[in-house]
Structures are given as structure tokens and as C-alpha cells.
RODO-2510 file (C-alpha; in nm, 4 decimals, decimal comma):
residues 237
     n   res          X          Y          Z
     1     m    -8,3435   -12,0009    -1,2026
     2     s    -8,2532   -11,6595    -1,3372
     3     l    -7,8903   -11,5959    -1,4229
     4     k    -7,9378   -11,2189    -1,4255
     5     r    -7,6570   -11,0533    -1,2325
     6     i    -7,3936   -10,7788    -1,2191
     7     e    -7,0237   -10,8492    -1,1863
     8     i    -6,7611   -10,5956    -1,0800
     9     l    -6,4202   -10,7298    -1,1767
    10     g    -6,0674   -10,6249    -1,0911
    11     e    -5,8948   -10,9152    -1,2661
    12     d    -5,9772   -11,1721    -1,5325
    13     e    -5,9542   -11,5520    -1,5184
    14     f    -5,5799   -11,5252    -1,5850
    15     e    -5,5356   -11,2814    -1,2946
    16     n    -5,4655   -10,9925    -1,5321
    17     e    -5,5701   -10,6560    -1,3927
    18     i    -5,8940   -10,5268    -1,5442
    19     h    -6,1517   -10,2673    -1,4440
    20     n    -6,5076   -10,3333    -1,5598
    21     e    -6,8684   -10,3964    -1,4704
    22     r    -7,0606   -10,6655    -1,6580
    23     f    -7,4381   -10,7015    -1,6730
    24     y    -7,6039   -11,0335    -1,7622
    25     d    -7,9607   -11,1138    -1,8670
    26     d    -8,1857   -11,3930    -1,7328
    27     e    -8,0124   -11,6527    -1,9501
    28     g    -7,6637   -11,5516    -1,8410
    29     n    -7,5722   -11,3627    -2,1581
    30     e    -7,3507   -11,0578    -2,1120
    31     v    -7,5566   -10,7651    -2,2463
    32     l    -7,3712   -10,4616    -2,1110
    33     r    -7,0118   -10,3862    -2,0141
    34     i    -6,8590   -10,0696    -1,8695
    35     d    -6,4845   -10,0969    -1,9106
    36     t    -6,1618    -9,8973    -1,9179
    37     e    -6,0646   -10,0971    -2,2283
    38     v    -6,3776   -10,1399    -2,4402
    39     d    -6,1805   -10,1018    -2,7620
    40     t    -5,8677    -9,9263    -2,8928
    41     d    -5,8057    -9,6032    -3,0799
    42     q    -5,6322    -9,5800    -3,4194
    43     s    -5,2932    -9,5873    -3,2467
    44     g    -5,3776    -9,9033    -3,0541
    45     n    -5,4252    -9,7334    -2,7160
    46     p    -5,7068    -9,8593    -2,4887
    47     s    -6,0306    -9,6618    -2,5029
    48     a    -6,2774    -9,6638    -2,2143
    49     g    -6,6506    -9,6748    -2,2645
    50     i    -6,9687    -9,8820    -2,2811
    51     r    -7,0377   -10,1932    -2,4892
    52     v    -7,3901   -10,3241    -2,5440
    53     n    -7,4367   -10,6779    -2,6796
    54     n    -7,7513   -10,8159    -2,8436
    55     p    -7,7503   -11,1920    -2,7700
    56     e    -8,0148   -11,2527    -3,0378
    57     n    -7,7902   -11,1552    -3,3280
    58     n    -7,4491   -11,0989    -3,1604
    59     r    -7,4409   -10,7368    -3,2752
    60     v    -7,2456   -10,4900    -3,0652
    61     s    -7,2906   -10,1154    -3,0060
    62     l    -7,0117    -9,9053    -2,8572
    63     l    -6,9879    -9,5676    -2,6877
    64     t    -6,6204    -9,4832    -2,6293
    65     g    -6,3693    -9,2041    -2,6645
    66     n    -6,3461    -9,3034    -3,0328
    67     g    -6,7090    -9,2154    -3,0931
    68     i    -7,0330    -9,4124    -3,1281
    69     l    -7,0886    -9,7376    -3,3184
    70     a    -7,4450    -9,8645    -3,3555
    71     n    -7,5272   -10,1584    -3,5830
    72     g    -7,8412   -10,2981    -3,4234
    73     g    -8,0839   -10,1704    -3,6868
    74     g    -8,3812   -10,2437    -3,4637
    75     y    -8,5423    -9,9059    -3,3972
    76     p    -8,8687    -9,8314    -3,5826
    77     a    -8,7651    -9,4972    -3,7280
    78     l    -9,0988    -9,3716    -3,8648
    79     p    -9,4649    -9,4461    -3,7921
    80     p    -9,6496    -9,6882    -4,0272
    81     s    -9,8573    -9,3936    -4,1523
    82     t    -9,5578    -9,2923    -4,3658
    83     g    -9,6381    -9,5829    -4,5959
    84     g    -9,4038    -9,8621    -4,4929
    85     q    -9,2035   -10,0247    -4,2188
    86     t    -8,8719    -9,8671    -4,1239
    87     n    -8,5902    -9,9689    -3,8940
    88     a    -8,2652    -9,7941    -3,8064
    89     s    -7,9534    -9,8152    -3,5903
    90     i    -7,9576    -9,4433    -3,5018
    91     v    -8,2708    -9,2260    -3,4908
    92     g    -8,2691    -8,8513    -3,4375
    93     i    -8,6028    -8,6819    -3,3674
    94     i    -8,6585    -8,3061    -3,3347
    95     n    -8,9726    -8,1971    -3,1488
    96     d    -8,8923    -7,8316    -3,0798
    97     r    -8,7711    -7,5249    -3,2694
    98     n    -8,5450    -7,2479    -3,1463
    99     s    -8,6614    -6,8857    -3,1671
   100     d    -8,3951    -6,7592    -3,4102
   101     p    -8,5568    -6,6893    -3,7534
   102     n    -8,2181    -6,7664    -3,9109
   103     g    -8,1526    -7,0644    -3,6846
   104     i    -8,1656    -7,4338    -3,7569
   105     s    -8,3311    -7,7103    -3,5578
   106     a    -8,2580    -8,0663    -3,6696
   107     g    -8,2819    -8,4248    -3,5554
   108     v    -7,9165    -8,4837    -3,6493
   109     i    -7,6364    -8,2356    -3,7206
   110     g    -7,2904    -8,3222    -3,8538
   111     t    -7,0277    -8,0478    -3,8729
   112     d    -6,6920    -8,0418    -4,0518
   113     n    -6,4618    -7,8360    -3,8319
   114     t    -6,1405    -7,9119    -4,0225
   115     g    -5,9419    -7,6425    -4,2000
   116     e    -5,6231    -7,5866    -4,3973
   117     e    -5,4188    -7,6246    -4,0764
   118     t    -5,5720    -7,9637    -3,9869
   119     p    -5,3183    -8,2486    -4,0259
   120     g    -5,3927    -8,5240    -4,2766
   121     s    -5,4788    -8,5436    -4,6444
   122     s    -5,8210    -8,7121    -4,6571
   123     m    -6,1421    -8,5526    -4,7747
   124     t    -6,3572    -8,4407    -4,4804
   125     f    -6,7341    -8,4082    -4,4545
   126     g    -6,9928    -8,3427    -4,1868
   127     g    -7,1624    -8,6668    -4,2946
   128     f    -7,1028    -8,9606    -4,5275
   129     f    -7,3563    -9,2092    -4,6644
   130     t    -7,2981    -9,4884    -4,9154
   131     s    -7,6556    -9,4252    -5,0301
   132     i    -7,9153    -9,1720    -4,9202
   133     l    -8,2904    -9,1197    -4,9434
   134     t    -8,4336    -8,7763    -4,8697
   135     w    -8,7911    -8,6620    -4,9075
   136     a    -8,7568    -8,2839    -4,9021
   137     l    -8,4202    -8,1432    -5,0123
   138     n    -8,2829    -7,8080    -4,8940
   139     i    -7,9334    -7,7026    -5,0017
   140     g    -7,7018    -7,4309    -4,8756
   141     s    -7,7617    -7,1063    -5,0644
   142     i    -7,6673    -6,7401    -5,0625
   143     t    -7,8131    -6,4299    -5,2274
   144     l    -7,5655    -6,1782    -5,3721
   145     e    -7,6897    -5,8234    -5,4357
   146     t    -7,4291    -5,5502    -5,3836
   147     e    -7,1077    -5,7548    -5,3956
   148     t    -6,8571    -5,7046    -5,6770
   149     s    -6,6647    -6,0217    -5,5891
   150     y    -6,7342    -6,3324    -5,3853
   151     i    -6,5369    -6,6464    -5,2945
   152     i    -6,7533    -6,9552    -5,2594
   153     t    -6,7167    -7,1338    -4,9245
   154     k    -6,8084    -7,4878    -4,8233
   155     l    -7,1435    -7,3572    -4,6957
   156     e    -7,2978    -7,2781    -5,0359
   157     t    -7,4245    -7,4867    -5,3249
   158     f    -7,6639    -7,2393    -5,4909
   159     l    -7,5793    -6,8728    -5,5526
   160     s    -7,8675    -6,6454    -5,6508
   161     c    -7,7229    -6,3255    -5,8000
   162     y    -7,9106    -5,9929    -5,8157
   163     n    -7,5996    -5,7846    -5,8864
   164     d    -7,6451    -5,4478    -6,0587
   165     n    -7,2747    -5,4277    -6,1497
   166     e    -7,0249    -5,6754    -6,2835
   167     l    -6,9745    -5,9542    -6,0296
   168     t    -6,6793    -6,1927    -6,0117
   169     i    -6,7390    -6,5233    -5,8346
   170     y    -6,4351    -6,7303    -5,7377
   171     l    -6,4833    -7,1060    -5,7234
   172     p    -6,3364    -7,2971    -5,4254
   173     a    -5,9572    -7,3204    -5,4419
   174     n    -5,9402    -7,6714    -5,2891
   175     p    -6,2590    -7,8552    -5,3869
   176     f    -6,3248    -8,2206    -5,3170
   177     t    -6,4123    -8,4400    -5,6131
   178     g    -6,7864    -8,4338    -5,6677
   179     r    -6,8438    -8,0719    -5,5556
   180     l    -7,1512    -7,9283    -5,7296
   181     i    -7,2297    -7,5565    -5,7628
   182     f    -7,5236    -7,3698    -5,9194
   183     i    -7,4996    -6,9995    -6,0092
   184     r    -7,8102    -6,8147    -6,1299
   185     r    -7,8003    -6,4730    -6,2947
   186     n    -8,1210    -6,2842    -6,2146
   187     n    -8,0364    -5,9391    -6,3602
   188     s    -7,8801    -5,8203    -6,6843
   189     d    -7,5349    -5,7406    -6,5446
   190     p    -7,2629    -5,9976    -6,6177
   191     i    -7,1181    -6,2539    -6,3804
   192     i    -6,7595    -6,3690    -6,4276
   193     i    -6,6953    -6,7171    -6,2887
   194     n    -6,3269    -6,7501    -6,2024
   195     g    -6,1687    -7,0955    -6,1671
   196     n    -5,9498    -6,9727    -5,8774
   197     g    -5,6476    -7,1759    -5,9850
   198     h    -5,8410    -7,4445    -6,1737
   199     k    -5,9742    -7,4616    -6,5298
   200     i    -6,3397    -7,4336    -6,6233
   201     l    -6,4254    -7,6804    -6,9000
   202     d    -6,7035    -7,6163    -7,1470
   203     t    -6,5730    -7,6940    -7,4969
   204     v    -6,2128    -7,6152    -7,3957
   205     p    -6,0509    -7,5453    -7,0557
   206     r    -6,0665    -7,1759    -6,9586
   207     e    -5,9485    -6,9616    -6,6689
   208     s    -6,2921    -6,8033    -6,6379
   209     k    -6,6388    -6,8096    -6,7879
   210     t    -6,8871    -6,5221    -6,8212
   211     l    -7,2605    -6,5396    -6,7635
   212     g    -7,4270    -6,2498    -6,9398
   213     s    -7,2488    -6,2508    -7,2718
   214     s    -7,5808    -6,3476    -7,4298
   215     g    -7,7642    -6,0711    -7,2435
   216     a    -8,0316    -6,3062    -7,1082
   217     e    -8,1417    -6,2836    -6,7465
   218     g    -8,2304    -6,6136    -6,5870
   219     e    -7,9225    -6,8069    -6,6980
   220     l    -7,8161    -7,0911    -6,4724
   221     a    -7,4600    -7,2222    -6,4624
   222     i    -7,3958    -7,5728    -6,3310
   223     l    -7,0386    -7,6528    -6,2322
   224     f    -6,9062    -7,9911    -6,1240
   225     w    -6,5526    -8,0597    -6,0001
   226     d    -6,4437    -8,3946    -6,1488
   227     g    -6,0996    -8,3909    -5,9874
   228     s    -5,9312    -8,2271    -6,2881
   229     n    -6,1595    -7,9478    -6,4112
   230     w    -6,4750    -7,7607    -6,3253
   231     t    -6,7082    -7,8999    -6,5905
   232     y    -6,9508    -7,6304    -6,7030
   233     n    -7,3015    -7,6354    -6,8451
   234     r    -7,5435    -7,3495    -6,8907
   235     f    -7,9214    -7,3425    -6,9008
   236     g    -8,1103    -7,0485    -7,0455
   237     r    -8,4413    -6,9212    -6,9204
***
């Protein structure tokens, strides 16, 4: 006899008021719940949503006002033709492109919309991974041609400079530890890298560092914010 059923409940076994729908599989396991109190937010207030249970491994996925939690890990993310078996908790697939030549189409997009006025003191990112594997890597870049000064934003990692006059580049004023920046000098005119309130460390800490003092086009500066200084290394052509 199948135990598959749907229950609509207004109170629990202790006659406490509740508001939920519960779905059970053939063996009587609860596999889905729609509830006004699926979990709680960071302040302890009830959060409505959907809870999906996997009776095989007791893993739970949630969709609530707090966000989405998925820990099933059962989706085959990529076809076997890629060279190996894959499985994932969340899979994003893009099958279409938009018509904007400067646009972006992606299977997953994470955006950091915080700013200086946002309360709190934590670091913020559009995405966080404890480890990551990527096949093709594309990083945020900008080409500078006619500018005489430029302040780096959180959208750029690589700056390709074709300036025909002296160019001053200001590093981010409030970087997060681990920020990495590349600056390439393509022409003969100098580029002054300004620490923007922080020191640039090559052999000693400095307020600024100049690309072009050697007169060689093709120099590449690599800067890394270690939490105290912008560490600086330079590669020639």
C-alpha cells in the first residue's frame, strides 16, 4: 500500500498553530514542505519558503527569504564526453546569447552591490569558493589610451595602457586582502602608479612607483595587496 499523500496542516501534534503543506513519497517519507516557518533569518525571525528532503541521504535543500541552500550534489553537471564524471548541487547552463556586442551571457552571475554606505565591516564578493577549477579564464580588463589619470575600480584586474602622455593610475583606496592587479605599459610614455593612501613595496615602501623609468615598452607591473602593502614586482619585455 502506497503511503504517498499530501497533508495541509493548521496545527501540529501539540495543537500549536502552523501553516504548511507536506508531501510524502510512497514509503511515507516527507520529501517536500511548503511552510511559513521553514527556517529563521540571522535575527531569529521565521522565514517562509520550501524545504526539499532527500530520504536516501537525509540532505535538505531550502528556498526561503534567506536565499537558496542546495547540498544534494546529485546533478550530473557535464556530459561524459568532457573526460570524467561530474556531479553538482547547483548547475547553471547558458544556451543563448544576447545581441549586445559588449554584453555578457552566463550560466551563473554573482554581483556585489555593496558600497561605502552599506552597513557592516566584512569583505564582500559576488562569489566565494573554498577551491575553484576553471578551464578558460577571462579577467576584468580595461584599455587606457587618452586618460591622464585613472582610479582602479573593483571591475578591473588588468589595465592595458596605450597612453601617449604621462598617466597616473591610482590603486584602490579600500582593497580587500588578496586583491591582484596587472598594469602593462605598451608605449614609451611613463605610468605613475599611486598607492592612493597605501604604500607600494618593492625593496622599500613607497608612495608611488613609476613604470617607464627604464624606457622599455612592454613592462608589466604585478601588484598584490597583502593587507599591509601593495607588493610590487615588474617584468620586462
